C-alpha positions as CSV (number, residue, x, y, z in Angstrom):
1,X,0.0,0.0,0.0
2,X,1.3,3.4,-1.0
3,X,1.2,6.6,1.2
4,X,1.4,8.7,-2.0
5,X,-1.8,10.6,-2.8
6,X,-2.4,12.4,-6.1
7,X,-4.4,15.5,-5.9
8,X,-6.7,15.6,-9.0
9,X,-8.2,18.9,-9.7
10,X,-10.1,20.1,-12.8
11,X,-7.8,22.2,-15.0
12,X,-10.1,25.3,-14.4
13,X,-9.7,25.1,-10.6
14,X,-6.4,26.2,-9.1
15,X,-6.6,26.8,-5.4
16,X,-4.6,29.7,-4.0
17,X,-2.2,27.5,-2.1
18,X,-1.2,25.7,-5.3
19,X,-0.1,28.9,-6.9
20,X,1.9,29.8,-3.7
21,X,3.7,26.4,-3.9
22,X,4.5,27.1,-7.6
23,X,6.0,30.4,-6.7
24,X,8.0,28.9,-3.8
25,X,9.4,26.2,-6.0
26,X,10.2,28.5,-8.9
27,X,13.9,29.3,-8.9
28,X,14.8,27.0,-6.0
29,X,18.0,25.2,-6.7
30,X,18.5,23.4,-3.3
31,X,16.0,23.3,-0.6
32,X,12.6,22.2,0.7
33,X,9.1,23.3,0.2
34,X,6.9,21.9,2.9
35,X,3.1,22.0,3.0
36,X,1.4,21.8,6.3
37,X,-2.2,20.4,6.4
38,X,-4.7,20.7,9.3
39,X,-8.2,19.3,9.1
40,X,-7.9,18.6,5.4
41,X,-6.8,22.2,4.6
42,X,-3.5,23.6,3.7
43,X,-2.7,25.9,6.5
44,X,1.0,26.7,6.0
45,X,3.7,26.6,3.3
46,X,7.4,26.8,4.2
47,X,10.4,27.3,1.9
48,X,13.9,26.5,3.2
49,X,16.6,27.4,0.8
50,X,20.1,26.2,1.1
51,X,23.2,27.8,-0.4
52,X,25.7,25.3,-1.6
53,X,29.4,26.3,-1.9
54,X,31.9,24.3,-4.0
55,X,34.4,22.6,-1.8
56,X,38.0,23.3,-2.7
57,X,40.0,20.2,-3.8
58,X,42.2,18.9,-0.9
59,X,45.4,19.6,-2.9
60,X,44.5,23.3,-3.4
61,X,43.9,24.1,0.3
62,X,46.6,26.2,1.8
63,X,47.9,25.2,5.3
64,X,46.7,27.3,8.2
65,X,49.2,29.7,9.8
66,X,49.3,30.4,13.5
67,X,48.6,33.8,14.8
68,X,51.7,35.7,16.0
């Protein structure tokens, strides 16, 4: 049995929360969009965006110098 539920809406009906989710996902490279549901209604939408930095290769890292 699957826990995945597909929301099927007529093409002409687009609830407000669905548009908010679209905007939150748009342009998101790394992160999470979380939808909170209470009593069968979407009550909150959260977006957590992460900034990823490229790690330098180990052979290009300079050794640390002590403070004088």
